[in-house]
MITINU-167684 format. One line per field, with one value per residue: x, y, z of N, C-alpha, C in turn. Coordinates in pm, 1 decimal, decimal comma. Layout:
<nodes>
n_u: [X/...]
n_v: [Y/...]
n_w: [Z/...]
ca_u: [X/...]
ca_v: [Y/...]
ca_w: [Z/...]
c_u: [X/...]
c_v: [Y/...]
c_w: [Z/...]
</nodes>
This chain:
<nodes>
n_u: [-282,4/-76,2/141,7/446,8/476,9/504,0/692,9/882,1/935,2/728,4/510,2/331,6/466,8/498,1/528,2/636,7/611,5/776,8/744,9/668,0/938,2/950,6/752,3/876,3/1146,2/1032,9/899,4/1122,3/1226,0/1000,9/1033,0/1334,8/1269,1/1127,8/1248,4/1264,5/1291,2/1286,3/1083,7/980,7/820,8/652,9/481,7/362,5/216,9/79,1/-130,4/-197,6/-484,6/-610,9/-853,3/-807,1/-977,0/-1239,3/-1221,0/-945,4/-1047,7/-1193,7/-1036,4/-933,4/-1177,1/-1230,8/-988,4/-1045,7/-1322,2/-1177,3/-1024,4/-1240,4/-1353,5/-1188,4/-1112,3/-1402,5/-1350,0/-1161,1/-1261,3/-1470,0/-1329,6/-1244,3/-1476,4/-1462,2/-1325,4/-1289,3/-1161,4/-863,8/-574,0/-316,2/27,6/139,8/76,5/111,3/391,1/483,7/366,6/564,7/795,0/719,1/833,7/1093,0/1254,3]
n_v: [2746,8/2989,4/3192,2/3172,3/2941,4/2776,6/2578,7/2278,2/2331,8/2436,4/2250,9/2007,3/1850,0/1538,0/1351,2/991,0/820,5/553,9/307,9/2,8/-245,8/-425,6/-382,5/-124,3/-221,6/-367,1/-154,5/-30,2/-200,8/-237,1/2,3/3,9/-167,6/-46,8/163,5/403,5/654,4/561,7/800,6/870,5/650,8/576,8/819,0/725,5/544,5/597,0/769,2/597,9/490,6/710,7/867,2/796,1/572,0/577,6/378,6/76,8/-131,6/-73,6/-31,4/-265,8/-394,9/-211,0/-270,8/-507,8/-481,1/-378,6/-591,6/-772,1/-601,6/-545,8/-843,1/-913,3/-752,2/-865,2/-1118,2/-1036,1/-913,7/-1170,7/-1312,2/-1194,3/-1324,9/-1553,8/-1781,1/-1970,0/-1910,1/-2099,6/-2300,0/-2302,7/-2118,7/-1867,4/-1902,4/-1896,0/-1592,8/-1502,5/-1502,8/-1387,8/-1229,3/-1177,8/-1341,0]
n_w: [360,7/438,8/162,4/279,3/405,3/217,3/192,2/344,8/615,0/760,8/749,7/960,6/1299,5/1471,3/1688,8/1813,7/2050,6/2245,1/2104,6/2049,9/1999,6/1797,6/1596,4/1532,3/1415,5/1215,0/1050,1/986,5/825,3/601,4/580,0/444,7/212,7/62,7/13,0/135,9/382,7/735,5/880,3/607,6/564,5/758,2/786,5/507,0/552,6/722,3/564,6/383,4/539,7/498,4/690,8/974,6/1215,1/1522,4/1622,6/1703,3/1599,8/1407,3/1208,3/1107,5/1026,1/798,3/647,8/586,8/461,8/197,7/117,3/31,1/-144,6/-341,3/-429,8/-546,8/-743,3/-886,5/-917,0/-1091,6/-1321,5/-1404,5/-1437,8/-1744,1/-1883,3/-2193,9/-2139,6/-1948,8/-2032,7/-2186,2/-2019,1/-2290,0/-2446,0/-2281,3/-2255,6/-2564,0/-2603,3/-2431,1/-2581,9/-2869,1/-3142,1/-3066,7/-3229,9]
ca_u: [-187,9/14,0/291,6/541,2/418,6/496,4/820,5/879,2/961,4/596,4/490,6/356,7/561,7/422,0/649,0/564,3/692,0/723,3/732,2/748,6/1089,4/891,0/670,6/1002,1/1214,2/903,5/879,3/1241,6/1267,0/928,1/1080,1/1444,1/1237,6/1030,6/1375,6/1252,2/1326,2/1180,7/950,3/892,5/740,2/578,6/402,3/291,6/144,2/-70,6/-157,6/-260,8/-587,3/-712,8/-925,1/-842,7/-1106,9/-1225,3/-1175,0/-837,4/-1134,6/-1249,0/-917,0/-903,5/-1320,3/-1245,8/-904,4/-1129,3/-1413,2/-1090,1/-970,7/-1356,7/-1402,4/-1012,4/-1135,2/-1505,6/-1298,2/-1065,7/-1360,6/-1543,2/-1223,5/-1218,8/-1578,3/-1508,1/-1212,6/-1349,2/-1091,1/-747,3/-456,6/-219,1/139,4/228,2/29,7/185,2/581,6/463,1/366,4/677,0/894,7/695,3/872,7/1186,5/1359,0]
ca_v: [2776,2/3061,0/3141,9/3162,6/2801,1/2611,0/2452,5/2183,4/2340,6/2477,3/2138,4/2017,1/1724,1/1434,7/1259,3/858,0/744,2/415,2/251,2/-161,8/-296,8/-502,3/-245,9/-58,2/-330,0/-397,1/-53,1/8,9/-322,2/-205,2/143,5/10,6/-234,7/95,9/280,7/569,7/723,1/557,3/908,3/852,7/471,1/619,1/869,5/661,3/415,2/674,6/804,9/502,2/507,5/823,7/973,5/709,0/572,7/622,7/270,9/26,5/-234,5/-43,9/-50,7/-396,7/-384,7/-186,4/-348,5/-691,1/-439,3/-275,7/-669,2/-807,4/-542,1/-641,0/-1003,3/-879,2/-710,0/-887,8/-1191,2/-952,3/-924,5/-1327,6/-1367,6/-1160,2/-1387,8/-1639,8/-1892,7/-1911,2/-1928,4/-2237,2/-2274,9/-2336,8/-1951,9/-1808,5/-1930,3/-1834,0/-1475,5/-1452,2/-1495,6/-1361,5/-1092,6/-1196,4/-1395,4]
ca_w: [388,2/318,9/49,6/304,6/471,2/117,4/219,9/446,5/787,9/798,8/810,7/1116,7/1302,6/1515,8/1825,9/1883,1/2178,9/2340,6/2012,3/2065,6/1878,9/1697,8/1549,4/1495,7/1320,4/1128,6/990,9/913,3/700,1/506,0/471,8/358,4/89,8/-63,4/-53,4/207,1/467,8/823,5/839,2/462,4/553,3/849,4/701,1/383,4/659,2/785,0/480,4/380,5/613,0/493,1/810,5/1100,6/1248,0/1641,7/1724,1/1615,5/1571,8/1257,4/1127,7/1061,3/966,2/648,6/561,2/536,4/339,6/92,1/61,3/-56,2/-305,1/-443,4/-455,1/-612,7/-898,9/-946,5/-986,4/-1267,0/-1457,0/-1423,7/-1542,4/-1844,7/-1981,5/-2191,8/-2078,0/-1898,8/-2132,7/-2148,9/-2040,6/-2394,1/-2539,8/-2240,3/-2316,6/-2682,2/-2586,6/-2410,5/-2672,0/-2978,6/-3162,8/-3011,3/-3296,3]
c_u: [-83,1/145,9/392,0/591,7/457,2/631,9/795,2/850,4/843,7/516,4/455,6/399,2/479,4/524,2/572,9/649,6/681,5/688,5/719,2/843,8/1048,0/817,0/795,6/1045,2/1137,0/879,0/988,0/1277,0/1177,2/995,7/1258,2/1409,7/1183,9/1135,2/1330,7/1285,6/1220,9/1092,6/866,1/765,4/668,5/479,4/324,2/196,0/38,1/-151,5/-250,3/-399,3/-654,0/-696,1/-920,1/-954,5/-1116,2/-1149,5/-1083,2/-961,1/-1177,8/-1161,0/-947,0/-1091,5/-1300,5/-1122,7/-1011,3/-1218,9/-1331,4/-1089,6/-1102,1/-1340,3/-1273,4/-1081,0/-1284,5/-1455,1/-1224,7/-1165,7/-1413,1/-1449,7/-1244,6/-1345,6/-1568,3/-1375,6/-1274,0/-1289,9/-974,2/-633,0/-381,8/-83,8/205,7/170,6/90,5/367,4/546,7/462,2/500,7/765,8/866,1/717,7/1058,3/1331,8/1369,0]
c_v: [2867,5/3027,8/3134,3/3012,0/2670,4/2567,9/2417,1/2193,3/2389,0/2351,1/2072,9/1873,5/1668,3/1309,8/1119,4/802,4/640,7/297,3/82,6/-181,9/-393,4/-481,6/-141,7/-119,2/-313,2/-292,5/-26,1/-100,4/-273,7/-82,8/106,8/-110,2/-158,8/204,3/415,0/553,9/620,7/623,1/889,9/725,8/569,3/703,1/795,6/510,6/489,3/712,9/702,2/434,6/637,0/895,0/780,2/715,1/551,8/438,2/150,1/-100,7/-228,2/-64,6/-206,3/-449,2/-330,5/-221,4/-465,4/-611,6/-406,3/-411,4/-739,2/-749,2/-612,1/-740,0/-968,4/-878,3/-788,6/-1066,0/-1187,0/-936,0/-1062,9/-1388,7/-1335,6/-1221,0/-1521,5/-1789,3/-1869,9/-1953,8/-2045,6/-2217,1/-2246,4/-2134,6/-1878,7/-1798,9/-1859,4/-1680,5/-1403,4/-1435,0/-1441,6/-1216,3/-1109,4/-1256,2/-1329,5]
c_w: [308,0/261,7/142,8/410,5/331,8/132,4/309,6/569,4/818,6/835,7/932,5/1151,7/1382,6/1546,3/1853,0/1934,0/2265,9/2201,5/2039,4/1940,9/1817,0/1558,0/1470,3/1374,9/1219,3/1028,3/916,3/808,2/572,7/443,4/343,3/174,7/-0,6/-67,3/-10,6/326,4/628,2/859,3/660,4/474,3/668,2/812,2/578,6/463,0/661,4/667,5/391,9/428,7/598,8/706,3/926,7/1198,4/1407,9/1728,2/1679,9/1578,3/1402,8/1188,2/1069,8/984,1/806,4/564,0/525,0/426,6/191,7/-19,9/-0,3/-174,5/-384,4/-510,2/-550,8/-736,4/-958,1/-981,0/-1105,3/-1335,7/-1513,5/-1494,0/-1690,4/-1963,2/-2043,3/-2117,6/-2027,0/-2042,4/-2071,2/-2115,4/-2173,9/-2448,0/-2413,6/-2270,4/-2469,7/-2714,4/-2561,9/-2501,2/-2835,0/-2958,7/-3107,3/-3110,8/-3412,6]
</nodes>
């Protein structure tokens, strides 16, 4: 990218036509929840995929793999814990130093 294109006006544009109403509404709601514009939310959603795979089913497979990896990481962290905290220990930790 040259020095003249370091501002937003030189960024490429993408127009998406015939978006199903329910998908459009869901994206608008997510944008509002995340305090972003509809455009910013669409970019964030697309960026989450990195390079889009050729087949739509591949997206679902990649998402399942990511979830499985996250689950494995959580399981590994749980195994490092000597035990779960009791409700009383959690309450004590919440109030510790507040008196």
